[in-house]
C-alpha positions, 0 to 999 in steps of 0.5 A: 230238319229233325223231321226229315232226319227222323223220316229218313230213319223210318224209311230206311228201316221200312225198306230193310230186307226181311230175314228168312225163317231161321233154320238154326235154333234161336235162343231167348232169355226171359226173366225166369225161363230160357226158350229155344225155338227149333222150327215149329217147336219151342223148348222152355227151360225154367231157371226157377221152380215154376213159371206161371204157377206150373212147371215149365214145359218142354217141346211146345208145338206151334199153336197159331201164327199171325202178324206178331209171330208164332204162338205157343201155349203152355197152360196160363203162359203164352209165348209169342215168337216173332218171325225175325229171329233177331227180334225179342219174344214175349211171354204173357201170363194170364189168369182168368183170361186176363193178362197178368203180366208179360216178360220180354225174352231177349233174342241171343244175338238179336237187336236188343242184345247188340244194343245193350252190349254197345250201350254198356261200352263194348265196341262194335268189334267186341259186339261182333266178336261176342255175338259171332257176327261177320264183322263190325258192319253186321254189329252196326246194322243190329245196333242201328235197327235197335235204335230205329225201333227204340226211336219209333217207340219213343215218338209213338209214346210221347 
């Protein structure tokens, strides 16, 4: 029975409609920076004096695009922004062509943002209000997608 329930979660998530490319700026919060995606340009704003050993650049131009999303390079730091504006981005720091560490950059109003608010005790109505969504159903959809993704990752890592 558990396998049937898990399969239905995965099947539902796989059939979900893919969102269109964002036309409005998409904001992300990383550990030391804030990112704003505007079309094919990524603005990086540092919250500290340096990122990856260099001052944070602004106005990075799209370098490459693949299944993971859009790639933007700034010296030793690569930013990977997924096509779905609700998914989190990743900042990868390299040294001598080796990955030193990576940071998750939470999409404002995205799946992880909605789930974190819900887990911290906000109601679906509060989540919808805080993220300027169209109502509790939209908030429920974001939380559901985040939980499905988390469940997949959990079972993959077991």
